C-alpha positions in Angstrom: -25.6 31.8 37.6 -23.8 31.7 40.7 -20.3 33.1 39.6 -22.6 36.0 38.2 -24.1 36.1 41.9 -20.8 36.2 43.4 -19.1 38.5 41.2 -22.4 40.7 41.7 -22.1 40.6 45.6 -18.5 41.3 45.3 -19.7 44.6 43.5 -22.2 45.6 45.8 -19.7 45.1 48.7 -16.8 47.3 46.9 -19.3 50.4 45.4 -20.4 50.2 49.5 -17.0 51.4 50.4 -17.1 54.0 47.2 -19.0 57.4 47.4 -22.6 57.8 46.0 -21.3 61.0 44.0 -18.6 59.6 42.2 -18.0 60.1 38.4 -20.1 57.7 36.0 -17.7 54.9 35.2 -17.2 53.0 32.2 -19.1 49.9 31.0 -16.8 46.9 32.0 -18.1 43.8 33.8 -15.3 45.2 37.2 -17.2 48.5 37.2 -20.8 46.9 37.3 -19.8 45.0 39.9 -18.9 47.8 42.2 -22.2 49.4 41.1 -23.9 46.6 42.1 -22.3 46.3 45.6 -22.8 50.0 46.0 -26.8 49.6 45.6 -26.5 47.1 48.4 -26.0 49.6 51.2 -28.0 52.2 50.3 -31.7 52.6 51.3 -34.9 51.3 49.4 -36.0 54.0 47.4 -37.6 54.7 43.8 -34.2 55.1 42.9 -32.8 52.1 44.0 -35.9 50.0 42.8 -35.2 51.4 39.4 -31.2 50.9 39.5 -31.7 47.3 40.4 -34.1 46.7 37.7 -31.9 48.2 34.9 -28.9 46.4 36.2 -30.9 43.2 36.2 -31.6 43.9 32.3 -28.2 45.0 32.1 -26.9 41.3 33.8 -29.3 39.4 31.3 -27.8 41.3 27.9 -24.5 40.6 29.0 -25.3 37.1 29.8 -26.8 36.9 26.0 -23.5 38.8 24.4 -25.3 41.8 24.4 -22.7 43.8 25.5 -24.0 47.0 23.7 -27.2 46.8 25.5 -25.9 46.1 28.9 -23.8 48.9 28.8 -26.7 51.4 28.1 -28.8 49.2 30.8 -25.4 49.7 33.4 -25.7 53.7 32.2 -29.5 53.9 33.0 -28.8 52.4 36.5 -25.9 54.9 37.1 -28.0 57.8 36.4 -30.7 56.6 37.9 -28.8 55.9 41.4 -27.7 59.8 41.2 -31.5 60.9 41.3 -32.4 62.2 44.7 
């Protein structure tokens, strides 16, 4: 759990450095960490809350070995963050 939180923090930091209008990223652990990092630097909005919920579900599925479902939640998270 500690490693997962560290990874999420790293992703949040890395994503805060990238533009919000970036294209959808592939479903990889590194990209998930980048997305989580990016979300940390954005203002609190309903879209951010929806994206955080999807990322939490993606992390839970990834921890349980359900990569297909984790990727689905990850893509939903990206779509939620792109909404204004």
